C-alpha positions as CSV (number, residue, x, y, z in Angstrom):
1,M,34.8,-34.1,-2.7
2,N,31.6,-35.5,-4.3
3,I,30.3,-38.6,-2.6
4,P,29.3,-41.4,-5.1
5,F,25.8,-42.3,-3.8
6,N,25.3,-45.1,-6.4
7,R,21.5,-45.1,-6.3
8,L,21.5,-44.6,-2.6
9,S,19.7,-41.6,-1.1
10,R,21.7,-39.1,1.0
11,L,19.7,-40.4,4.1
12,E,20.7,-44.0,3.2
13,W,24.3,-43.1,2.6
14,R,24.6,-41.3,5.9
15,N,22.9,-44.2,7.7
16,P,24.2,-47.5,6.3
17,S,22.3,-49.6,8.9
18,P,19.0,-51.0,7.6
19,V,16.2,-48.5,8.1
20,N,12.5,-49.5,8.2
21,V,9.4,-48.2,9.7
22,I,10.3,-49.4,13.2
23,S,14.0,-48.6,13.2
24,C,15.7,-45.7,14.8
25,L,16.1,-42.9,12.1
26,V,19.3,-41.8,13.8
27,C,21.4,-45.0,14.1
28,G,19.2,-47.7,12.6
29,D,18.6,-49.7,15.8
30,E,15.7,-52.0,15.2
31,N,14.1,-51.3,18.6
32,A,12.6,-47.9,18.2
33,K,9.6,-46.0,19.3
34,R,8.4,-42.4,18.7
35,H,10.3,-40.1,21.0
36,Y,10.3,-36.3,20.7
37,G,8.5,-36.4,17.3
38,A,10.6,-39.0,15.5
39,M,11.2,-42.7,15.5
40,A,14.3,-43.3,17.8
41,C,15.7,-46.0,20.0
42,N,16.1,-45.5,23.7
43,G,19.9,-44.7,23.4
44,C,19.4,-41.9,21.0
45,K,16.4,-40.6,22.9
46,G,18.5,-40.4,26.1
47,F,21.4,-38.8,24.2
48,F,19.1,-36.2,22.6
49,R,17.4,-35.4,25.9
50,R,20.6,-34.8,27.8
51,S,22.2,-32.8,25.1
52,I,19.2,-30.4,25.0
53,W,18.7,-30.4,28.8
54,D,22.3,-29.5,29.5
55,M,22.7,-27.3,26.4
56,R,25.8,-29.3,25.3
57,T,27.8,-28.3,22.4
58,Y,29.9,-30.8,20.4
59,K,32.5,-30.4,17.7
60,C,33.1,-32.8,14.8
61,S,36.7,-33.6,13.9
62,F,35.7,-34.6,10.3
63,N,33.8,-31.5,9.1
64,G,30.4,-33.0,9.8
65,K,30.8,-36.1,7.6
66,C,30.7,-38.9,10.1
67,V,28.6,-41.9,9.5
68,I,26.1,-42.5,12.3
69,E,25.6,-46.2,12.5
70,Y,24.3,-48.4,15.3
71,K,27.7,-50.0,16.3
72,Y,29.6,-46.7,16.2
73,R,27.0,-44.1,17.1
74,N,29.0,-42.8,20.1
75,R,32.0,-41.9,18.1
76,C,30.9,-38.4,17.0
77,R,28.3,-36.7,19.2
78,A,28.2,-33.6,17.0
79,C,27.0,-35.6,14.0
80,R,24.8,-37.7,16.1
81,L,23.0,-34.6,17.5
82,E,22.7,-33.1,14.1
83,R,21.2,-36.3,12.8
84,C,18.6,-36.3,15.6
85,L,17.5,-32.8,14.6
86,K,17.4,-33.7,10.9
87,V,15.1,-36.7,11.4
88,G,12.6,-34.5,13.2
89,M,13.4,-34.8,17.0
90,E,12.1,-31.6,18.6
91,K,13.9,-29.5,21.2
92,A,10.7,-28.0,22.5
93,A,9.4,-31.5,23.5
94,V,12.4,-32.0,25.7
95,R,12.1,-28.6,27.2
96,S,8.5,-29.3,28.1
97,E,9.4,-32.5,29.8
98,R,12.1,-30.7,31.7
99,R,9.6,-28.2,33.1
100,K,7.3,-31.0,34.3
101,Q,10.2,-32.6,36.1
102,K,11.8,-29.6,37.6
103,G,10.1,-29.8,40.9
104,K,10.9,-33.5,41.2
105,K,14.6,-33.1,40.5
106,G,15.1,-30.3,42.9
107,D,14.1,-32.2,46.1
108,L,16.2,-35.3,46.6
109,S,14.6,-36.4,49.9
110,L,13.1,-39.8,49.8
111,A,9.7,-38.6,50.9
112,N,9.3,-36.4,47.8
113,L,11.3,-38.4,45.3
114,K,9.1,-39.2,42.4
115,I,10.0,-42.0,40.0
116,E,10.3,-41.2,36.3
117,V,10.2,-44.6,34.6
118,K,13.2,-44.7,32.4
119,E,12.8,-46.7,29.2
120,E,16.5,-47.1,28.5
121,I,18.5,-49.6,30.6
122,I,21.9,-48.4,29.5
123,S,22.5,-44.9,28.2
124,E,24.5,-44.8,25.0
125,D,26.5,-41.8,26.2
126,E,28.1,-44.0,28.9
127,D,27.8,-47.3,27.1
128,I,30.8,-49.6,27.3
129,G,30.0,-51.7,24.3
130,S,27.8,-52.1,21.3
131,G,24.8,-54.3,20.9
132,D,26.9,-57.2,19.7
133,G,29.1,-57.2,22.7
134,S,32.0,-55.4,21.2
135,S,33.9,-52.8,23.3
136,Y,34.6,-49.2,22.5
137,G,38.0,-49.2,24.4
138,A,39.6,-49.0,27.8
139,D,38.9,-45.2,28.0
140,S,35.1,-45.7,28.0
141,P,33.5,-44.4,31.1
142,P,32.1,-47.0,33.6
143,V,28.4,-47.8,33.7
144,V,26.3,-47.9,36.8
145,E,24.4,-51.2,37.1
146,R,20.7,-50.6,37.7
147,P,17.8,-52.8,38.9
148,P,14.9,-53.4,36.5
149,V,13.3,-50.0,35.7
150,N,9.8,-51.4,36.4
151,D,10.6,-52.3,40.0
152,N,10.4,-49.3,42.3
153,S,10.2,-51.3,45.6
154,W,13.6,-50.0,46.6
155,I,12.1,-46.5,47.1
156,K,9.9,-47.8,49.9
157,I,12.7,-50.0,51.4
158,I,15.1,-46.9,51.5
159,A,12.3,-44.7,53.0
160,Q,11.8,-47.3,55.7
161,M,15.5,-47.5,56.4
162,V,15.7,-43.8,56.8
163,R,12.8,-43.9,59.3
164,D,14.4,-46.8,61.2
165,E,17.7,-44.8,61.5
166,S,15.8,-41.9,63.1
167,M,13.9,-44.2,65.4
168,V,17.0,-46.0,66.6
169,I,18.9,-42.8,67.4
170,A,15.9,-41.3,69.1
171,K,15.2,-44.4,71.2
172,E,15.7,-43.5,74.9
173,E,15.0,-45.3,78.1
174,Y,15.3,-44.4,81.8
175,Y,18.7,-45.1,83.3
176,N,18.2,-47.5,86.1
177,P,20.8,-47.0,88.9
178,L,19.9,-50.4,90.3
179,M,20.5,-52.2,87.0
180,F,23.9,-53.9,86.6
181,Y,25.4,-52.9,83.3
182,T,28.6,-54.7,82.3
183,M,31.0,-55.4,79.5
184,D,32.0,-58.6,81.3
185,C,29.5,-60.9,79.5
186,D,29.6,-63.3,76.5
187,V,29.0,-61.8,73.1
188,K,26.0,-64.1,72.5
189,I,24.2,-62.7,75.5
190,A,25.0,-59.2,74.6
191,V,23.7,-59.6,71.1
192,K,20.4,-61.0,72.3
193,Q,20.1,-58.5,75.2
194,P,22.1,-55.4,74.4
195,H,20.3,-53.5,77.3
196,R,22.5,-55.5,79.6
197,V,25.6,-53.8,78.3
198,C,24.4,-50.2,78.5
199,A,21.2,-48.2,79.0
200,R,19.8,-46.6,75.9
201,T,20.6,-43.1,77.0
202,R,20.0,-40.0,74.8
203,I,22.4,-39.5,71.9
204,Y,24.3,-36.2,72.0
205,W,26.1,-36.2,68.7
206,S,24.9,-32.6,68.0
207,N,26.3,-31.3,71.3
208,Q,27.8,-27.8,70.7
209,N,30.0,-27.6,73.9
210,R,31.9,-30.8,73.6
211,P,34.1,-31.8,76.5
212,L,37.3,-33.9,75.7
213,I,36.8,-37.6,76.1
214,T,37.9,-39.3,79.3
215,A,38.8,-42.8,80.2
216,E,35.5,-43.4,81.8
217,A,33.7,-41.9,78.8
218,L,35.7,-44.2,76.5
219,R,34.2,-47.3,78.1
220,F,30.7,-45.8,78.2
221,N,30.8,-44.8,74.5
222,W,32.0,-48.2,73.5
223,C,29.1,-49.8,75.3
224,R,26.5,-47.2,74.1
225,T,27.7,-47.6,70.5
226,F,27.4,-51.3,70.8
227,T,23.8,-51.0,72.0
228,L,23.0,-48.5,69.3
229,T,24.5,-50.6,66.6
230,I,22.7,-53.8,67.6
231,D,19.4,-51.9,67.8
232,W,20.0,-50.8,64.2
233,Y,21.1,-54.3,63.1
234,Q,17.7,-55.5,64.4
235,T,15.9,-53.2,61.9
236,I,17.4,-55.3,59.0
237,K,15.1,-58.2,58.2
238,T,17.9,-60.5,56.9
239,Y,19.8,-60.2,60.2
240,N,16.7,-61.3,62.1
241,D,16.2,-64.2,59.8
242,L,19.8,-65.6,60.4
243,H,20.7,-68.4,62.8
244,E,22.1,-67.2,66.1
245,Q,25.7,-68.3,65.4
246,D,25.6,-66.4,62.1
247,Q,24.2,-63.3,63.8
248,V,27.1,-63.4,66.4
249,L,29.7,-63.8,63.8
250,L,28.3,-60.9,61.7
251,V,28.3,-58.7,64.8
252,K,32.0,-59.5,65.4
253,L,32.9,-58.9,61.8
254,T,31.0,-55.6,61.3
255,L,30.5,-53.8,64.5
256,M,33.6,-51.7,64.1
257,P,33.3,-50.7,60.4
258,V,29.6,-49.9,60.8
259,G,30.3,-47.9,63.9
260,W,33.1,-45.9,62.3
261,L,30.9,-45.1,59.3
262,W,28.4,-43.7,61.7
263,Y,30.9,-41.7,63.6
264,A,32.5,-40.3,60.4
265,Y,29.2,-39.1,59.1
266,K,28.5,-37.3,62.4
267,A,31.9,-35.7,62.4
268,Y,31.2,-34.5,58.8
269,E,27.7,-33.4,59.6
270,Q,28.8,-31.5,62.7
271,N,31.9,-30.1,61.0
272,C,34.1,-31.4,63.8
273,N,37.8,-31.8,63.3
274,G,38.0,-35.1,65.3
275,I,35.9,-37.9,66.5
276,V,32.5,-37.1,68.0
277,F,31.0,-39.6,70.5
278,V,27.5,-40.5,71.4
279,D,27.7,-38.8,74.8
280,G,28.7,-35.5,73.3
281,S,32.4,-35.7,74.0
282,W,35.1,-35.7,71.4
283,F,38.7,-36.6,70.5
284,P,40.6,-33.9,68.6
285,R,42.8,-34.3,65.5
286,A,45.0,-31.5,66.5
287,K,48.1,-32.8,68.4
288,E,48.3,-29.7,70.7
289,I,44.7,-30.4,72.0
290,Q,45.4,-34.1,72.2
291,N,48.0,-33.3,74.9
292,Q,45.0,-32.3,77.2
293,V,43.4,-35.8,76.8
294,C,44.2,-38.7,79.1
295,G,46.9,-41.1,78.0
296,M,44.7,-44.1,77.6
297,C,42.4,-42.2,75.2
298,T,45.4,-41.0,73.2
299,L,46.7,-44.5,73.1
300,Y,43.3,-45.8,71.9
301,Y,42.4,-43.1,69.3
302,G,45.7,-41.4,68.4
303,K,46.5,-43.7,65.5
304,I,42.9,-43.9,64.3
305,T,42.1,-40.1,64.1
306,E,44.4,-39.2,61.2
307,A,43.0,-42.0,58.9
308,F,39.5,-41.3,60.2
309,M,39.7,-37.7,59.0
310,D,41.7,-38.0,55.8
311,D,40.3,-41.3,54.4
312,V,36.7,-41.0,55.5
313,V,35.4,-37.7,56.8
314,N,37.1,-35.6,54.1
315,V,35.8,-37.9,51.4
316,M,32.3,-37.4,52.8
317,R,32.9,-33.6,52.8
318,E,34.1,-33.7,49.2
319,L,31.0,-35.6,48.0
320,Q,28.6,-33.7,50.4
321,M,27.2,-37.1,51.3
322,D,23.7,-37.2,52.5
323,E,22.2,-39.4,55.2
324,T,20.6,-41.9,52.8
325,E,23.9,-42.7,51.1
326,M,25.4,-43.2,54.6
327,I,22.7,-45.6,55.7
328,L,23.0,-47.6,52.5
329,L,26.8,-47.8,52.9
330,K,26.3,-49.0,56.5
331,A,24.0,-51.7,55.2
332,I,26.5,-52.8,52.6
333,A,29.3,-52.9,55.2
334,F,27.0,-54.9,57.5
335,M,26.2,-57.6,54.9
336,C,29.7,-59.2,55.2
337,V,29.8,-62.7,53.9
338,D,32.2,-65.1,55.7
339,S,33.1,-68.7,55.1
340,R,32.5,-69.6,58.7
341,M,28.8,-68.8,58.2
342,S,26.2,-71.5,57.5
343,K,25.4,-72.1,53.8
344,H,22.0,-70.5,54.5
345,G,23.7,-67.5,56.1
346,Q,26.2,-67.0,53.3
347,Y,23.4,-67.1,50.7
348,M,21.1,-64.7,52.6
349,V,23.9,-62.2,53.4
350,A,25.3,-62.2,49.9
351,L,21.8,-61.7,48.4
352,E,21.0,-58.8,50.7
353,K,24.4,-57.2,50.0
354,D,23.7,-57.2,46.3
355,N,20.3,-55.7,46.9
356,F,21.7,-52.9,49.0
357,K,24.3,-52.2,46.3
358,R,21.5,-52.0,43.7
359,Y,19.6,-49.6,45.9
360,L,22.6,-47.4,46.3
361,C,23.2,-47.5,42.5
362,E,19.7,-46.4,41.8
363,Y,19.6,-43.7,44.4
364,V,22.9,-42.2,43.2
365,H,21.7,-42.3,39.6
366,R,18.5,-40.4,40.5
367,K,20.6,-37.9,42.4
368,C,23.2,-37.2,39.6
369,N,23.0,-35.8,36.1
370,G,23.9,-38.7,33.8
371,Y,25.7,-42.0,34.2
372,A,29.2,-40.6,34.1
373,E,28.6,-38.4,37.1
374,A,26.7,-41.2,38.9
375,S,29.5,-43.8,38.2
376,F,32.1,-41.4,39.6
377,R,30.1,-40.7,42.7
378,L,29.4,-44.3,43.3
379,A,33.1,-45.3,43.0
380,K,34.0,-42.6,45.5
381,L,31.3,-43.8,47.9
382,L,32.4,-47.4,47.7
383,Q,36.0,-46.4,48.4
384,I,34.9,-45.5,51.9
385,L,34.1,-49.1,52.8
386,P,37.7,-50.5,52.8
387,A,38.8,-47.3,54.7
388,V,36.4,-47.9,57.6
389,D,37.4,-51.6,57.6
390,I,41.0,-50.5,58.2
391,L,39.8,-48.2,61.0
392,G,38.1,-51.2,62.6
393,K,41.5,-53.1,62.5
394,Y,43.2,-50.1,64.0
395,E,40.7,-50.1,66.8
396,D,41.3,-53.9,67.4
397,E,44.9,-53.1,67.9
398,S,44.2,-50.2,70.2
399,A,41.7,-52.2,72.3
400,L,44.2,-55.0,72.8
401,L,46.8,-52.4,74.1
402,V,44.3,-50.8,76.4
403,S,43.1,-54.2,77.7
404,L,46.5,-55.0,79.0
405,G,46.1,-52.5,81.7
406,E,42.3,-52.1,82.0
407,T,40.6,-55.0,83.5
408,E,37.2,-53.3,83.1
409,F,37.7,-53.1,79.4
410,S,39.1,-56.6,78.8
411,G,36.8,-58.4,81.3
412,T,37.9,-60.8,84.1
413,G,40.3,-63.4,83.0
414,G,41.2,-61.7,79.7
415,S,37.7,-62.3,78.3
416,G,34.4,-60.4,78.1
417,L,32.5,-58.5,75.4
418,A,35.2,-56.2,74.1
419,F,37.7,-59.1,74.0
420,D,35.2,-61.2,72.0
421,I,34.7,-58.4,69.6
422,H,38.2,-57.3,69.1
423,A,40.5,-60.3,69.7
424,K,38.8,-63.6,70.4
425,D,38.6,-64.7,66.7
426,R,42.2,-63.8,66.2
427,M,43.3,-65.7,69.3
428,S,41.1,-68.7,68.5
429,T,42.6,-68.8,65.0
430,A,46.1,-68.7,66.5
431,K,45.2,-71.5,68.9
432,N,43.9,-73.7,66.0
433,D,47.1,-73.1,64.0
434,Q,49.1,-74.1,67.1
435,R,47.1,-77.4,67.5
436,E,47.5,-78.2,63.8
437,K,51.3,-77.8,64.2
438,Q,51.3,-80.0,67.2
439,V,49.4,-82.7,65.3
440,L,51.8,-82.5,62.4
441,M,54.8,-82.7,64.7
442,S,53.4,-85.7,66.6
443,R,53.1,-87.6,63.3
């Protein structure tokens, strides 16, 4: 069929958007610069670069006659790539850029991660809408939100967090036999002076000859994990800037989820089919091996282990999660906003939680090839957070059961550190509800 151009050039007919000297020659976007030898917008630049880097092939459903226009430029990638080539974008320029960045892309460690300043904020391949706010449909892939491209401070922040992680784990002090370590103390005191709960003994997560956990080891591991986690909390500036009451509440809310994230990553890292503890012992997933463990430990960890392996450790294995992602997930889990906090605390925690989310988004984006892969990985990573929160609730229930027969675990008089962490908020809420009912009945 002959197309009636009606005084329009073939270029103008194929590109009905206004074209001028500063417009994209591919789609007509008014914001364009010279990229790879032709005037192109950031979206078409990114599309062309990924297409060449990944050697992608596209197929047009309409015999190569699609109109490439700004609002609908994602509808046919085959015609869009063909147009990029026709307006003069050069494959060789992309390949040259690829060679320069090959060394940077291969090493994903924070120390060697070099920042390539991206000019596009949202890539058109994974765009969910056009410039005027219209949507392409429900089947469009999600977009990873990113911090401003000219702000690379997150690199230094993450690098410091990685160093802090290593420092906290390596922190070791002499075990003083004359020192009285106890769980029978108020949570406020324990948060301020974690060394009173347990000595900072060496961490043996990488122990190869792991013994099965015992009742005594259960109490020790709880206390050592508490000290380890508080030491890590103190590396987060926002936590140190909070009021004491907000700090205590944050510890109560997040000690279990953060601890289970840590334990899960170590189980994945050590390829262990069970829970590995800080003293080098472990609790197996296999039921036949669990029969060799003491009854109290089975009561405590039996329900937890299946969900621990299926919902957290196996997801980490599937993603081949790295330590940086685990640290950022811990930080996000730690920044838990609660209505019982002061207004200042709520604001500070919410702000820092958003910051950690942005750092994770940016890190994952740099690690992946394209926004679609990054979005999928980010979604899978964030699914771990509710899973570890459920593990924390399972442990709350297990700790209450164990405390019925273990005075060392529950403290004297049904109180103490473990009780404060696992049950005191729940009990105080129940008491408040009971008081309110009594007040209503008296009326």
